[in-house]
SELOMI-25162 format. One line per 3 residues: number of its first residue (from 1); their letters; for each residue z, y, x of N, C-alpha, C. Coordinates in Angstrom, 3 decimals. Layout:
NUM	A	Z/Y/X/Z/Y/X/Z/Y/X ~ ... $
This chain:
1	GLI	0.000/-1.190/0.783/0.000/0.000/0.000/0.000/1.270/0.835 ~ -0.166/1.189/2.160/-0.172/2.369/3.018/-1.520/2.523/3.710 ~ -1.717/3.674/4.324/-2.911/3.922/5.127/-2.521/3.888/6.598 $
4	PAA	-3.490/3.793/7.497/-3.144/3.824/8.922/-2.386/5.107/9.261 ~ -1.231/4.950/9.851/-0.365/6.090/10.140/-0.686/6.707/11.493 ~ -0.041/7.832/11.766/-0.117/8.522/13.059/-1.555/8.807/13.479 $
7	GGF	-2.408/9.126/12.526/-3.777/9.488/12.841/-4.700/8.321/13.109 ~ -4.271/7.098/12.819/-5.112/5.928/13.045/-6.440/6.011/12.315 ~ -6.451/6.590/11.114/-7.692/6.744/10.356/-8.675/7.663/11.071 $
10	WLL	-8.160/8.587/11.863/-9.003/9.538/12.600/-9.428/8.958/13.946 ~ -8.490/8.336/14.643/-8.725/7.874/16.003/-9.502/6.562/16.072 ~ -9.165/5.600/15.244/-9.764/4.272/15.359/-11.294/4.293/15.268 $
13	PRL	-11.909/4.987/14.302/-13.382/5.013/14.282/-13.991/5.645/15.531 ~ -13.285/6.569/16.128/-13.788/7.214/17.342/-13.677/6.293/18.553 ~ -12.754/5.363/18.508/-12.578/4.421/19.608/-13.515/3.224/19.512 $
16	IGL	-13.672/2.681/18.298/-14.405/1.410/18.171/-15.578/1.471/17.207 ~ -15.851/2.629/16.649/-16.963/2.752/15.710/-16.498/2.605/14.269 ~ -17.250/3.219/13.378/-16.880/3.254/11.963/-16.855/1.866/11.332 $
19	GRA	-17.868/1.061/11.599/-17.944/-0.271/10.980/-16.776/-1.165/11.350 ~ -16.478/-1.238/12.626/-15.356/-2.072/13.071/-14.027/-1.529/12.558 ~ -13.873/-0.200/12.605/-12.633/0.400/12.104/-12.460/0.107/10.622 $
22	AEI	-13.531/0.238/9.856/-13.452/-0.032/8.415/-13.045/-1.483/8.166 ~ -13.638/-2.403/8.891/-13.300/-3.818/8.713/-11.818/-4.066/8.966 ~ -11.308/-3.525/10.044/-9.908/-3.745/10.400/-8.978/-3.071/9.399 $
25	IFS	-9.288/-1.821/9.057/-8.422/-1.072/8.129/-8.458/-1.684/6.733 ~ -9.650/-1.997/6.224/-9.775/-2.512/4.852/-9.226/-3.922/4.715 ~ -9.341/-4.738/5.768/-8.837/-6.110/5.689/-7.340/-6.179/5.974 $
28	GRF	-6.828/-5.220/6.750/-5.412/-5.228/7.108/-5.048/-6.316/8.097 ~ -6.049/-6.904/8.724/-5.754/-8.002/9.645/-5.192/-7.486/10.971 ~ -4.457/-8.360/11.637/-3.898/-8.033/12.940/-4.937/-8.303/14.020 $
31	IQA	-4.866/-7.529/15.084/-5.776/-7.668/16.215/-5.029/-8.345/17.347 ~ -5.578/-9.451/17.839/-5.000/-10.130/18.993/-5.377/-9.358/20.264 ~ -4.628/-9.568/21.316/-4.804/-8.813/22.561/-6.234/-8.902/23.101 $
34	EEG	-6.788/-10.099/23.158/-8.130/-10.270/23.736/-9.190/-9.528/22.915 ~ -9.077/-9.569/21.585/-10.035/-8.854/20.748/-9.870/-7.348/20.929 ~ -8.644/-6.887/20.992/-8.392/-5.463/21.216/-8.990/-4.982/22.524 $
37	ERL	-8.909/-5.815/23.564/-9.518/-5.459/24.839/-11.038/-5.419/24.707 ~ -11.605/-6.412/24.045/-13.056/-6.470/23.868/-13.573/-5.280/23.061 ~ -12.804/-4.834/22.082/-13.200/-3.690/21.252/-13.005/-2.351/21.953 $
40	GLY	-12.262/-2.351/23.041/-12.009/-1.102/23.747/-10.718/-0.416/23.338 ~ -9.852/-1.119/22.628/-8.556/-0.548/22.267/-7.603/-0.519/23.447 ~ -7.796/-1.456/24.372/-6.967/-1.545/25.571/-7.888/-1.573/26.780 $
43	NRV	-7.424/-1.023/27.888/-8.201/-1.077/29.122/-8.256/-2.499/29.673 ~ -7.123/-3.169/29.652/-7.079/-4.554/30.104/-5.840/-5.227/29.554 ~ -5.912/-6.539/29.489/-4.793/-7.361/29.046/-4.340/-8.185/30.239 $
46	VPS	-3.052/-8.165/30.503/-2.495/-8.927/31.620/-1.329/-9.762/31.112 ~ -1.014/-10.839/31.812/0.153/-11.633/31.412/1.425/-10.788/31.487 ~ 2.345/-11.036/30.592/3.582/-10.241/30.563/4.341/-10.341/31.872 $
49	TSL	4.201/-11.440/32.573/4.923/-11.617/33.841/4.401/-10.697/34.943 ~ 3.166/-10.206/34.799/2.624/-9.322/35.841/2.406/-7.898/35.332 ~ 2.937/-7.593/34.167/2.716/-6.269/33.580/3.212/-5.146/34.484 $
52	ISE	4.421/-5.243/34.969/4.995/-4.177/35.795/4.215/-4.019/37.093 ~ 3.927/-5.116/37.775/3.197/-5.015/39.040/1.790/-4.470/38.820 ~ 1.132/-4.835/37.728/-0.204/-4.315/37.419/-0.139/-2.818/37.120 $
55	AIA	0.880/-2.408/36.370/1.033/-0.988/36.036/1.300/-0.162/37.295 ~ 2.136/-0.673/38.169/2.437/0.034/39.423/1.189/0.123/40.286 ~ 0.431/-0.953/40.381/-0.801/-0.943/41.184/-1.800/0.078/40.629 $
58	LAK	-1.908/0.154/39.314/-2.812/1.128/38.706/-2.347/2.553/39.009 ~ -1.048/2.796/38.852/-0.508/4.129/39.140/-0.723/4.499/40.614 ~ -0.524/3.552/41.501/-0.746/3.819/42.935/-2.204/4.149/43.209 $
61	SFT	-3.123/3.504/42.503/-4.540/3.808/42.713/-4.858/5.241/42.309 ~ -4.134/5.770/41.333/-4.319/7.168/40.940/-3.808/8.098/42.046 ~ -2.661/7.762/42.620/-2.036/8.643/43.613/-2.788/8.671/44.939 $
64	ENP	-3.731/7.765/45.136/-4.525/7.762/46.361/-5.647/8.795/46.316 ~ -5.824/9.437/45.187/-6.876/10.435/45.017/-6.305/11.842/45.157 ~ -7.164/12.823/45.408/-6.682/14.192/45.613/-6.027/14.759/44.344 $
67	PIG	-4.820/15.284/44.463/-4.081/15.785/43.294/-4.823/16.860/42.498 ~ -5.481/17.777/43.184/-6.190/18.841/42.466/-7.362/18.252/41.690 ~ -8.091/17.350/42.315/-9.200/16.699/41.634/-8.732/15.923/40.409 $
70	LKF	-7.610/15.229/40.538/-7.060/14.495/39.394/-6.652/15.444/38.276 ~ -6.033/16.550/38.648/-5.620/17.537/37.650/-6.836/18.064/36.895 ~ -7.891/18.406/37.635/-9.105/18.907/37.006/-9.763/17.833/36.139 $
73	AKM	-9.810/16.608/36.643/-10.429/15.517/35.879/-9.677/15.273/34.575 ~ -8.363/15.283/34.651/-7.540/15.082/33.452/-7.779/16.211/32.458 ~ -7.792/17.433/32.949/-8.032/18.579/32.078/-9.392/18.469/31.398 $
76	MLY	-10.424/18.164/32.178/-11.774/18.090/31.628/-11.913/16.937/30.638 ~ -11.294/15.818/30.937/-11.367/14.663/30.052/-10.823/15.005/28.668 ~ -9.650/15.604/28.634/-9.025/15.894/27.346/-9.615/17.122/26.664 $
79	RGL	-9.926/18.155/27.416/-10.548/19.345/26.806/-11.948/19.036/26.313 ~ -12.625/18.138/27.015/-13.976/17.771/26.619/-14.055/17.134/25.246 ~ -12.965/16.537/24.800/-12.954/15.915/23.476/-13.134/16.929/22.351 $
82	SMD	-12.757/18.169/22.600/-12.854/19.182/21.543/-13.943/20.214/21.832 ~ -14.848/19.906/22.756/-15.923/20.836/23.118/-17.274/20.240/22.773 ~ -18.230/21.122/22.556/-19.593/20.630/22.444/-20.102/20.362/23.861 $
85	YRS	-21.202/19.639/23.955/-21.720/19.199/25.246/-22.010/20.368/26.183 ~ -22.702/21.367/25.682/-23.091/22.491/26.538/-21.865/23.220/27.098 ~ -20.869/23.470/26.258/-19.642/24.134/26.726/-18.931/23.284/27.764 $
88	GIE	-18.918/21.970/27.546/-18.286/21.072/28.501/-18.974/21.094/29.849 ~ -20.311/21.107/29.837/-21.069/21.149/31.088/-20.816/22.466/31.819 ~ -20.766/23.558/31.080/-20.528/24.861/31.715/-19.136/24.917/32.341 $
91	LAG	-18.135/24.442/31.604/-16.782/24.441/32.144/-16.683/23.496/33.348 ~ -17.322/22.345/33.253/-17.294/21.389/34.373/-17.909/22.006/35.625 ~ -18.978/22.770/35.462/-19.591/23.431/36.611/-18.652/24.417/37.263 $
94	AVQ	-17.940/25.173/36.442/-16.988/26.151/36.987/-15.828/25.448/37.691 ~ -15.322/24.407/37.078/-14.204/23.665/37.675/-14.655/22.986/38.965 ~ -15.873/22.453/38.965/-16.398/21.796/40.164/-16.528/22.788/41.319 $
97	AIA	-16.940/24.012/41.001/-17.060/25.041/42.041/-15.694/25.326/42.671 ~ -14.663/25.349/41.867/-13.308/25.555/42.382/-12.899/24.366/43.257 ~ -13.181/23.155/42.776/-12.805/21.945/43.519/-13.496/21.889/44.877 $
100	HGT	-14.735/22.343/44.947/-15.466/22.338/46.218/-14.797/23.215/47.274 ~ -14.030/24.194/46.845/-13.384/25.098/47.784/-12.009/24.666/48.242 ~ -11.565/23.479/47.846/-10.217/23.049/48.214/-10.206/22.361/49.580 $
103	EDH	-9.044/22.377/50.196/-8.857/21.655/51.455/-9.032/20.154/51.239 ~ -8.594/19.664/50.072/-8.727/18.240/49.789/-10.191/17.812/49.746 ~ -11.058/18.677/49.253/-12.483/18.339/49.242/-13.001/18.208/50.674 $
106	SEA	-12.636/19.162/51.505/-13.046/19.089/52.916/-12.499/17.829/53.571 ~ -11.261/17.506/53.275/-10.639/16.298/53.834/-11.399/15.053/53.382 ~ -11.803/15.003/52.139/-12.546/13.849/51.634/-13.862/13.679/52.371 $
109	INA	-14.580/14.771/52.567/-15.856/14.723/53.280/-15.645/14.282/54.730 ~ -14.653/14.881/55.390/-14.378/14.528/56.787/-13.957/13.066/56.924 ~ -13.104/12.612/56.024/-12.653/11.214/56.082/-13.828/10.265/55.872 $
112	WRE	-14.713/10.611/54.965/-15.896/9.774/54.720/-16.773/9.711/55.968 ~ -16.996/10.864/56.570/-17.830/10.912/57.782/-17.202/10.133/58.934 ~ -15.868/10.228/59.026/-15.149/9.571/60.118/-14.754/8.133/59.786 $
115	KRK	-15.130/7.679/58.594/-14.850/6.316/58.140/-13.362/5.983/58.217 ~ -12.565/6.895/57.668/-11.117/6.699/57.632/-10.597/7.021/56.235 ~ -9.380/6.631/55.984/-8.752/6.913/54.700/-8.325/8.386/54.674 $
118	PSY	-8.640/9.108/53.599/-8.261/10.526/53.554/-6.760/10.717/53.347 ~ -6.287/11.866/53.771/-4.894/12.258/53.582/-4.883/13.590/52.820 ~ -4.637/13.490/51.518/-4.686/14.681/50.661/-3.359/15.412/50.642 $
121	KGK	-3.441/16.749/50.523/-2.250/17.591/50.510/-2.095/18.381/49.218 ~ -3.044/18.279/48.325/-2.964/19.026/47.073/-3.254/20.507/47.259 ~ -4.103/20.832/48.245/-4.446/22.224/48.518/-5.955/22.384/48.488 $
């Protein structure tokens, strides 16, 4: 007797498409982990015994990237959801120009040329 709560009616079709969302919502069926992963509801499914180690490894992979670049990428990813394509491209160009001027960008280029792991400082 209820509808999908917490914006599920809005978000689910945007994640998995209208047809699949309608089927799940109208049938009220539960989604198993593997199906949810296949539909794109989850990035990946891991055994519960390795959940913490997998989460830590994923978080560490984020921290190996330049902090300013990550900040800009996160901003663009979320702001892009509420922008039209042209506005998003224009903003991305401006943000990219700023990123090119950072010390971390220079460090990335130098590390690549020198075939070494970069050391980012968030500058």
